[in-house]
Structures are given as C-alpha cells and as structure tokens.
C-alpha positions as a printed NumPy array, in Angstrom:
array([[-13.445,   8.037,  -2.356],
       [-10.093,   9.453,  -1.355],
       [ -8.934,  12.181,   0.999],
       [ -8.609,  15.603,  -0.573],
       [ -6.804,  18.726,   0.621],
       [ -7.8  ,  21.822,  -1.317],
       [ -4.561,  23.513,  -2.267],
       [ -2.506,  24.553,  -5.295],
       [  0.456,  22.191,  -5.276],
       [  2.613,  20.965,  -8.178],
       [  1.054,  17.504,  -8.46 ],
       [  0.531,  16.877, -12.159],
       [  1.92 ,  13.345, -11.999],
       [ -0.39 ,  12.404,  -9.139],
       [ -3.288,  14.069, -10.907],
       [ -2.565,  12.131, -14.088],
       [ -2.385,   8.886, -12.13 ],
       [ -5.782,   9.624, -10.583],
       [ -7.233,  10.358, -14.017],
       [ -5.862,   7.118, -15.471],
       [ -7.285,   4.94 , -12.725],
       [-10.65 ,   6.638, -12.547],
       [-10.179,   7.797,  -8.962],
       [-12.201,  10.688,  -7.535],
       [ -9.256,  12.474,  -5.962],
       [ -5.961,  14.02 ,  -6.914],
       [ -4.076,  12.359,  -4.085],
       [ -3.528,   8.614,  -3.703],
       [ -3.332,   9.167,   0.038],
       [ -2.669,   6.549,   2.673],
       [ -5.344,   6.241,   5.382],
       [ -5.23 ,   4.271,   8.607],
       [ -7.678,   3.977,  11.5  ],
       [ -7.656,   2.248,  14.881],
       [-11.207,   1.395,  16.002],
       [-11.754,  -0.017,  19.516],
       [-14.995,  -0.977,  21.265],
       [-14.726,  -2.109,  24.907],
       [-17.907,  -3.189,  26.654],
       [-17.425,  -6.595,  28.319],
       [-15.753,  -5.278,  31.491],
       [-14.891,  -7.731,  34.248],
       [-14.644,  -5.352,  37.212],
       [-17.294,  -2.741,  36.477],
       [-20.547,  -2.175,  34.605],
       [-20.686,  -3.714,  31.145],
       [-21.714,  -1.564,  28.19 ],
       [-24.03 ,  -2.926,  25.463],
       [-23.124,  -0.605,  22.584],
       [-19.31 ,  -0.457,  22.113],
       [-18.917,  -3.772,  20.256],
       [-21.618,  -2.75 ,  17.776],
       [-20.253,   0.79 ,  17.58 ],
       [-16.769,  -0.463,  16.682],
       [-18.02 ,  -2.972,  14.1  ],
       [-20.159,  -0.384,  12.315],
       [-17.546,   2.391,  12.416],
       [-14.865,   0.019,  11.064],
       [-17.113,  -0.937,   8.13 ],
       [-17.865,   2.716,   7.398],
       [-14.209,   3.766,   7.406],
       [-13.249,   0.857,   5.149],
       [-15.764,   2.127,   2.601],
       [-13.945,   5.467,   2.732],
       [-10.596,   3.895,   1.861],
       [ -9.122,   3.338,   5.33 ],
       [ -6.905,   0.473,   6.4  ],
       [ -8.678,  -0.358,   9.654],
       [ -7.051,  -1.902,  12.719],
       [ -9.99 ,  -3.145,  14.798],
       [-10.287,  -4.435,  18.351],
       [-13.328,  -5.433,  20.423],
       [-13.332,  -6.091,  24.193],
       [ -9.563,  -5.741,  24.462],
       [ -7.564,  -6.749,  27.501],
       [ -4.637,  -4.588,  28.599],
       [ -1.95 ,  -6.453,  26.615],
       [ -4.036,  -6.574,  23.426],
       [ -4.908,  -2.893,  23.704],
       [ -1.219,  -2.02 ,  24.033],
       [ -0.359,  -4.204,  21.014],
       [ -2.932,  -2.485,  18.797],
       [ -1.952,   1.032,  19.863],
       [  1.705,   0.23 ,  19.098],
       [  0.732,  -1.156,  15.686],
       [ -1.372,   1.965,  15.04 ],
       [  1.515,   4.273,  15.989],
       [  3.71 ,   2.597,  13.381],
       [  0.997,   2.746,  10.73 ],
       [  0.234,   6.419,  11.465],
       [  3.862,   7.337,  10.817],
       [  3.388,   6.257,   7.18 ],
       [ -0.123,   7.662,   6.708],
       [ -1.523,  10.857,   5.257],
       [ -4.744,  10.569,   7.283],
       [ -5.124,   8.841,  10.677],
       [ -8.235,   8.299,  12.819],
       [ -8.517,   6.903,  16.343],
       [-12.046,   5.93 ,  17.414],
       [-12.86 ,   4.547,  20.871],
       [-16.136,   3.468,  22.45 ],
       [-16.101,   2.262,  26.063],
       [-15.303,   3.297,  29.615],
       [-12.889,   6.175,  30.239],
       [-12.143,   8.604,  33.039],
       [-10.078,  11.641,  33.97 ],
       [ -7.645,  11.874,  36.862],
       [ -5.824,  15.105,  37.669],
       [ -6.783,  16.434,  34.254],
       [ -5.4  ,  13.389,  32.375],
       [ -7.793,  11.229,  30.35 ],
       [ -7.528,   7.437,  30.442],
       [ -9.149,   4.689,  28.33 ],
       [ -9.997,   1.43 ,  30.1  ],
       [ -9.21 ,  -2.133,  28.894],
       [-11.868,  -4.696,  29.816],
       [ -9.651,  -6.474,  32.384],
       [ -8.39 ,  -3.349,  34.172],
       [ -8.805,  -3.008,  37.947],
       [ -8.838,   0.32 ,  39.763],
       [ -8.095,  -0.016,  43.463],
       [ -5.593,   2.838,  43.727],
       [ -3.592,   5.303,  41.622],
       [ -1.026,   2.68 ,  40.599],
       [ -3.704,   0.801,  38.647],
       [ -3.978,   3.717,  36.224],
       [ -0.853,   2.288,  34.574],
       [ -3.153,  -0.451,  33.253],
       [ -5.091,   2.176,  31.285],
       [ -4.223,   3.87 ,  27.97 ],
       [ -3.451,   7.586,  28.192],
       [ -5.309,   9.695,  25.649],
       [ -2.281,  12.025,  25.503],
       [ -0.23 ,   9.116,  24.108],
       [ -2.834,   8.506,  21.387],
       [ -2.777,  12.203,  20.451],
       [  1.019,  12.015,  20.105],
       [  0.732,   8.931,  17.867],
       [ -1.804,  10.708,  15.656],
       [  0.582,  13.625,  15.115],
       [  2.822,  11.388,  12.998],
       [  0.266,  11.386,  10.158],
       [  1.208,  13.876,   7.464],
       [ -2.023,  15.767,   6.739],
       [ -5.136,  15.112,   8.832],
       [ -5.535,  13.543,  12.295],
       [ -8.867,  12.775,  13.966],
       [ -9.5  ,  11.681,  17.579],
       [-13.026,  10.44 ,  18.38 ],
       [-13.941,   9.369,  21.925],
       [-17.452,   8.034,  22.485],
       [-16.489,   7.286,  26.054],
       [-17.796,   9.975,  28.391],
       [-20.026,   7.535,  30.248],
       [-20.11 ,   7.451,  34.033],
       [-17.382,   5.091,  35.329],
       [-18.274,   3.539,  38.726],
       [-14.605,   2.719,  39.39 ],
       [-13.846,   6.424,  39.716],
       [-15.587,   6.429,  43.096],
       [-13.311,   3.603,  44.282],
       [-10.274,   5.63 ,  43.273],
       [-11.577,   8.704,  45.104],
       [-11.819,   6.745,  48.349],
       [ -8.356,   5.186,  47.992],
       [ -6.408,   8.227,  46.766],
       [ -3.502,   9.019,  49.101],
       [ -3.085,  12.61 ,  47.979],
       [ -5.259,  15.454,  46.829],
       [ -6.558,  14.555,  43.411],
       [ -9.121,  15.793,  40.945],
       [-11.385,  13.012,  39.703],
       [-14.131,  14.658,  37.684],
       [-17.116,  13.43 ,  35.739],
       [-16.597,  12.537,  32.117],
       [-13.348,  13.603,  30.442],
       [-11.203,  16.713,  30.587],
       [-10.96 ,  18.912,  27.504],
       [ -8.285,  18.158,  24.899],
       [ -7.156,  21.056,  22.702],
       [ -6.632,  19.921,  19.116],
       [ -3.02 ,  20.308,  17.931],
       [ -2.5  ,  21.807,  14.471],
       [ -3.955,  19.645,  11.716],
       [ -6.172,  17.749,  14.175],
       [ -9.873,  17.312,  14.943],
       [-10.885,  16.193,  18.457],
       [-14.498,  15.105,  18.99 ],
       [-15.926,  13.815,  22.301],
       [-19.455,  12.427,  22.604],
       [-20.331,  15.18 ,  25.095],
       [-18.784,  18.266,  26.668],
       [-15.841,  17.981,  29.039],
       [-16.892,  17.192,  32.592],
       [-20.248,  15.816,  31.415],
       [-21.589,  12.257,  31.042],
       [-22.955,  10.874,  27.759],
       [-25.957,   8.598,  27.332],
       [-25.588,   4.945,  26.26 ],
       [-28.783,   4.991,  24.206],
       [-31.306,   2.208,  23.706],
       [-30.488,   1.11 ,  20.145],
       [-27.66 ,  -0.814,  18.491],
       [-25.386,   2.234,  18.661],
       [-24.868,   5.065,  21.127],
       [-26.456,   8.415,  20.211],
       [-23.064,   9.851,  19.256],
       [-22.015,   6.912,  17.061],
       [-25.455,   6.886,  15.411],
       [-24.808,  10.47 ,  14.281],
       [-21.193,   9.682,  13.365],
       [-22.269,   6.822,  11.072],
       [-24.936,   9.011,   9.467],
       [-22.527,  11.777,   8.423],
       [-18.945,  10.465,   8.169],
       [-19.352,   9.148,   4.586],
       [-21.088,  12.266,   3.268],
       [-19.259,  14.299,   0.563],
       [-18.883,  17.325,   2.823],
       [-15.856,  19.215,   4.139],
       [-14.626,  17.399,   7.258],
       [-15.232,  20.307,   9.624],
       [-18.859,  20.51 ,   8.45 ],
       [-19.203,  16.75 ,   8.899],
       [-18.279,  16.934,  12.59 ],
       [-20.438,  20.013,  13.149],
       [-23.39 ,  18.079,  11.696],
       [-22.587,  15.143,  14.01 ],
       [-22.654,  17.442,  17.043],
       [-25.897,  19.051,  15.917],
       [-27.627,  15.676,  15.467],
       [-26.592,  14.48 ,  18.941],
       [-27.762,  17.73 ,  20.507],
       [-31.173,  17.536,  18.826],
       [-31.655,  13.787,  19.433],
       [-30.902,  14.185,  23.156],
       [-33.488,  16.911,  23.646],
       [-30.675,  19.489,  23.826],
       [-29.095,  17.809,  26.879],
       [-25.973,  16.291,  25.281],
       [-23.676,  18.508,  23.216],
       [-20.499,  16.878,  21.829],
       [-17.159,  18.571,  22.558],
       [-15.501,  19.599,  19.291],
       [-12.073,  21.152,  18.79 ],
       [-10.694,  21.772,  15.293],
       [ -7.294,  23.119,  14.305],
       [ -7.127,  22.707,  10.545],
       [ -6.244,  25.096,   7.73 ],
       [ -7.846,  24.611,   4.339],
       [-10.63 ,  22.269,   3.305],
       [-10.401,  18.509,   3.817],
       [-12.702,  15.859,   2.349],
       [-12.86 ,  12.165,   3.175],
       [-15.472,  11.681,   0.463],
       [-15.751,  14.788,  -1.631],
       [-15.093,  16.823,  -4.753],
       [-11.843,  17.436,  -6.527],
       [-10.822,  21.032,  -7.171],
       [ -8.085,  20.244,  -9.711],
       [ -9.361,  19.556, -13.229],
       [ -7.16 ,  17.219, -15.226],
       [ -7.502,  17.445, -18.984],
       [ -7.078,  14.194, -20.929],
       [ -3.794,  13.858, -22.714],
       [ -3.766,  14.724, -26.377],
       [ -4.407,  11.76 , -28.685],
       [ -1.276,   9.762, -29.373],
       [ -0.375,   8.013, -32.57 ],
       [  0.8  ,   5.   , -30.558],
       [ -2.114,   3.595, -28.455],
       [  0.361,   1.785, -26.201],
       [  2.608,   4.776, -25.478],
       [  1.16 ,   5.252, -21.989],
       [  0.76 ,   1.542, -21.179],
       [  3.961,   1.179, -19.148],
       [  3.263,   4.135, -16.866],
       [ -0.331,   3.02 , -16.346],
       [  0.824,  -0.527, -15.598],
       [  3.171,   0.712, -12.872],
       [  0.299,   2.605, -11.282],
       [ -2.088,  -0.374, -11.49 ],
       [  0.543,  -2.778, -10.166],
       [  1.237,  -0.444,  -7.243],
       [ -2.45 ,  -0.462,  -6.279],
       [ -2.638,  -4.236,  -6.795],
       [ -6.426,  -4.706,  -6.877],
       [ -8.656,  -6.56 ,  -9.347],
       [-10.283,  -3.255, -10.276],
       [ -6.934,  -1.646, -11.119],
       [ -5.922,  -4.555, -13.374],
       [ -9.349,  -4.563, -15.053],
       [ -8.941,  -0.843, -15.732],
       [ -5.552,  -1.495, -17.347],
       [ -7.009,  -4.177, -19.612],
       [ -9.91 ,  -1.921, -20.586],
       [ -7.476,   0.792, -21.712],
       [ -4.508,  -1.232, -23.029],
       [ -5.857,  -4.681, -23.913],
       [ -3.485,  -5.1  , -26.882],
       [ -0.326,  -3.726, -25.27 ],
       [  2.705,  -5.376, -23.713],
       [  1.479,  -5.558, -20.091],
       [ -1.983,  -6.977, -20.854],
       [ -0.986, -10.616, -20.321],
       [  0.653,  -9.782, -16.996],
       [ -2.444,  -7.839, -15.903],
       [ -4.643, -10.854, -16.726],
       [ -2.365, -13.154, -14.75 ],
       [ -2.339, -10.862, -11.706],
       [ -6.119, -10.457, -11.869],
       [ -6.71 , -14.223, -12.153],
       [ -4.366, -14.835,  -9.242],
       [ -6.253, -12.403,  -7.023],
       [ -9.588, -13.964,  -7.966],
       [ -8.262, -17.436,  -7.17 ],
       [ -7.099, -16.252,  -3.748],
       [-10.564, -14.901,  -3.009],
       [-12.176, -18.141,  -4.177],
       [ -9.788, -20.19 ,  -2.052],
       [-10.246, -18.036,   1.051],
       [-11.037, -20.165,   4.113],
       [-14.638, -20.54 ,   5.222],
       [-15.825, -19.109,   8.555],
       [-14.076, -20.942,  11.362],
       [-11.304, -22.31 ,   9.137],
       [ -9.539, -18.939,   8.961],
       [ -8.748, -19.099,  12.66 ],
       [ -6.728, -22.332,  12.448],
       [ -3.405, -20.515,  12.528],
       [ -4.454, -17.465,  14.563],
       [ -2.08 , -16.362,  17.308],
       [  1.366, -14.894,  17.906],
       [  4.298, -16.024,  15.734],
       [  8.027, -15.387,  15.794],
       [  9.61 , -14.738,  12.393],
       [ 13.33 , -15.117,  11.705],
       [ 14.786, -13.743,   8.454],
       [ 18.281, -15.006,   7.578],
       [ 19.924, -13.557,   4.465],
       [ 23.28 , -14.782,   3.223],
       [ 25.927, -12.42 ,   1.853],
       [ 25.4  , -11.545,  -1.812],
       [ 28.271,  -9.972,  -3.684],
       [ 29.377,  -6.906,  -1.718],
       [ 26.2  ,  -6.914,   0.363],
       [ 26.598,  -8.221,   3.897],
       [ 24.373, -10.98 ,   5.236],
       [ 22.172, -10.515,   8.294],
       [ 19.582, -12.124,  10.545],
       [ 16.434, -10.263,  11.597],
       [ 13.749, -11.236,  14.125],
       [ 10.153, -10.004,  13.907],
       [  6.982, -10.547,  15.912],
       [  3.911, -11.462,  13.867],
       [  0.193, -11.806,  14.451],
       [ -2.349, -13.906,  12.572],
       [ -5.95 , -12.826,  13.176],
       [ -8.83 , -14.357,  11.213],
       [ -6.267, -15.838,   8.848],
       [ -4.58 , -12.482,   8.103],
       [ -0.817, -12.415,   8.68 ],
       [  0.949,  -9.187,   9.688],
       [  4.521,  -8.558,  10.844],
       [  6.55 ,  -5.387,  10.828],
       [  9.834,  -4.099,  12.179],
       [ 11.845,  -0.892,  12.092],
       [ 15.493,  -0.675,  13.052],
       [ 15.937,   2.777,  14.704],
       [ 19.697,   2.592,  14.227],
       [ 19.556,   2.243,  10.455],
       [ 16.008,   3.467,   9.643],
       [ 15.464,   0.274,   7.652],
       [ 11.928,  -1.158,   7.709],
       [ 10.269,  -4.449,   6.86 ],
       [  6.555,  -5.333,   6.783],
       [  5.071,  -8.698,   5.781],
       [  1.358,  -9.298,   5.077],
       [ -0.835, -11.99 ,   3.564],
       [ -3.862, -14.284,   3.819],
       [ -3.263, -17.793,   5.212],
       [ -5.248, -20.476,   3.385],
       [ -7.164, -23.231,   5.167],
       [ -4.319, -25.651,   4.307],
       [ -1.679, -23.293,   5.709],
       [ -0.274, -22.365,   2.283],
       [  0.211, -18.719,   1.404],
       [  2.219, -16.23 ,  -0.605],
       [  3.169, -13.365,   1.689],
       [  4.037,  -9.883,   0.443],
       [  7.1  ,  -8.231,   1.997],
       [  8.02 ,  -4.569,   1.53 ],
       [ 10.217,  -2.   ,   3.221],
       [ 13.105,   0.44 ,   2.977],
       [ 16.763,  -0.55 ,   2.707],
       [ 19.248,   0.127,   5.494],
       [ 22.971,   1.071,   5.241],
       [ 24.752,   0.606,   1.933],
       [ 26.636,  -2.419,   3.297],
       [ 23.386,  -4.408,   3.183],
       [ 21.942,  -3.248,  -0.156],
       [ 22.051,  -5.2  ,  -3.426],
       [ 21.554,  -4.383,  -7.103],
       [ 23.153,  -0.939,  -6.589],
       [ 20.2  ,   0.274,  -4.548],
       [ 20.722,   3.26 ,  -2.262],
       [ 20.026,   3.282,   1.496],
       [ 16.416,   4.222,   2.123],
       [ 15.25 ,   2.777,  -1.207],
       [ 11.894,   0.941,  -1.25 ],
       [ 11.962,  -2.784,  -1.986],
       [  9.509,  -5.654,  -2.122],
       [  9.343,  -9.398,  -2.717],
       [  7.158, -12.42 ,  -2.028],
       [  7.524, -15.389,   0.301],
       [  5.934, -18.776,  -0.398],
       [  5.231, -20.399,   2.962],
       [  3.549, -23.431,   4.508],
       [  2.177, -22.869,   8.012],
       [  1.484, -25.555,  10.57 ],
       [ -0.157, -25.215,  13.979],
       [  3.202, -25.47 ,  15.7  ],
       [  5.713, -24.576,  13.02 ],
       [  6.03 , -23.418,   9.409],
       [  8.865, -22.521,   7.046],
       [  9.242, -19.788,   4.418],
       [ 10.702, -20.276,   0.961],
       [ 11.373, -18.162,  -2.147],
       [ 12.957, -14.68 ,  -2.043],
       [ 13.297, -12.674,  -5.247],
       [ 16.004, -10.267,  -4.04 ],
       [ 18.697, -12.407,  -2.495],
       [ 19.167, -15.911,  -1.04 ],
       [ 17.208, -15.577,   2.222],
       [ 15.382, -18.093,   4.394],
       [ 12.322, -17.464,   6.565],
       [ 11.182, -19.397,   9.618],
       [  7.776, -18.997,  11.279],
       [  7.36 , -20.468,  14.758],
       [  4.119, -20.244,  16.733],
       [  4.47 , -19.193,  20.345]])
C-alpha cells in the first residue's frame, strides 16, 4: 500500500499512473524510515527487547512501502552515520519515520538517545549522545508526513551518575521531556513525559507490541496511533499511557483507501497507443511486478521485448544473490572517486564519495551545496565481487552538463564494477567517458 493524503489536487497524471500499475493509491510517494534498536550497552544495564523491536518494526515498515535504514546495537560513530544518511534521505521523501528503542534520558529539558558505547561521567559526555531535537529537525525535511516514535522511556541508571557529577544546577528528570509536534508531524513516546516505561517479558516491549499490531492497518494515521496508545494503556493495567502529540491537517493513510476514483480510459483503436507511457512508468519503478504488469497489458507492443529482458535480468540477480555469510565478503567503508573527462562543451571534473557496503548492499551518495548537484549510487555486490551499480542524481551548473540538459535535470546511468577485498575498479558509463575507482579503507 502507499501513503495517501485526502485532498483535491490536480493530479490526473499521477492518478492515471496508479491506475495503470494497479497501485492502491493516487500518489507514488517516497517513504523512508530510520529504525534503531540499542540494547547491548557496555556501561549500563543491557536491554533485551530493542534488537527484536527494531527487526520487527523494520519488517513491518518495509511491507508498507518504506525504504528502511536499520541499525542494531549502534556505537556512537555508526549512530551518527545512520542519522546523517537518514537526514539526506528525508530531504527527498514524502513520508519519513524515525523509530528508536533503547536507553534515553533528559537533561535540562533536552532529550538524548544513547549509543551502546556511550559513557556518562559528566555533562561533556552528553556530546556522545544523539539529540532528539536534531532528529525532529531532520524529519521536517520530508514533504508531507513526519513521524517520531521513541520506545525509550526506560529508567537509565547513568542519569544518577550525572546528577552526582553535575557542576551546575541541572534538571535530570525521569523518562523524557515532552516534545510538541511541529506542523505535519506525529510524536509518540512509549509513556508520558517524566514517566518510565516497562520493558515487558516477551519478544517486544509493550509499546512496540501495540505498534506492530496497528501500524499496517488500513486506518487513518491519527486513529492508528490512538489505538496504539489505548492498547498499551489497557495491557499495562492502566499504568502506562503513551505520550501522543499530533499536528496534522487532513487525513493520512499508510495503508488505506483512495478517495479519488479514476475512470478507465475510453477504448482506443490502437491497443499499443498507451504502451510508451506505461513503459516509462514501469521502468521508473523497476521491479519484476511492474514489468510483468506491462507485459500483461502490452505483450504485442514495441516495449515488450525490453520488459522481458529487464524482468529476466532482475530474476537472474535474485538467483545469483550471495548465500548467507557470502554477502559480507566486501562489507565495510569504501572511498569512491569519479573522474569524468571533458565532453564537447561540458567541463570535466573529479568527485569523491564515501560509500558503505552492508550485507552486500552498496550505497554512496553526495550533494554539492555550492551547485546543488547530487549523486547516489546503489547496488547488490555478488559473491564474486561483480555488480552493476545504478547511479542517479541531478545535474549541476550548465558548464558540466551534456546532451543539452539543463542544470538541476535528473540523470541516471549504470556502472559495471569488479570489487576485491582491498581494491576494485568501475567501468562503463552511458553518459560520458568517466572512470570509477573503489578503494576499501
């Protein structure tokens, strides 16, 4: 299912696209979520639930169409890396969710989330934590709906250490301080501000148990979170009431009905008249299901052979995916260098990116704030190190564009690459003569 905002907007083209592809929503919205579960703490009490909470929430959100960035038992540096990656993703998203399960605390009215390796001997150590205010700011970049979920109001023993060491008057309360939801935002804590939540005795905490029960239901999002709060309150014997703050106008659905009815187009004399437009939509989605849908509708038209080839290629990639254990061969941090020679009137350039491979999945992205140009590279690394990476982005100043493209125009191409444990090299570029180098740190 897709996100839906009930409104009357001129969106016939989007509606028609949804009708063609058999989607349940008018909007082909972009969704991103950062899901973190920290429980294996080194300097304070460990928590049994967060790793399970994060795994189950990530699976649930993926079923609802989210691109999920997931982290379990994150150290300070890894937690910072994922929050930075999430901030960039949220800036391109229609819907963004941040979910956290683990230790947290408030200090002078500011809420902090705790990496598993963080120490807390004095106020300076709070710089090792993640400020919830920063996460709220990152969420505000999403265009339509932002959701902050903190299942983290457990008692933090390190707070007592900070109380004893504080050199100035400070307020260190129980649980978390209240966060007012900015416009277009939902904020949900596992219990009320200043209170402590229960860990629970099952696989998941009481709050996450209720969250998983309701988040995929086809209900308006405000009703979903009210039902979550009600379940937690009842399950706890009316001792734990989640804190909920909503500031949304209109009705939002993560999995729900569509209020715009799209009538099928009138019968056409030419059965292939709509094939090109449908192909562009299917190719933009890029999934086996989208290509199968194109073949079902336009099996005898001009793009059918290309759809079959794309579909077979995707199936071969799935079949050749590395087995468990093999996918981690190339995991780690990589430095990427892109060198593009001059092409016609377009100037050449060299660009450096930082990349991460996790469980065989490659991701690198970069944005130049001076030119507003962007570049993101993604792909699956095979067990033998071979891959075809997908690169996409927006062009920068006109001096660097080719094929008469305008600054800010979207572009995309593929990179055939061979990775090695210590070094790999990139090859083909469809836009201009460029070379790619991948070096493991």
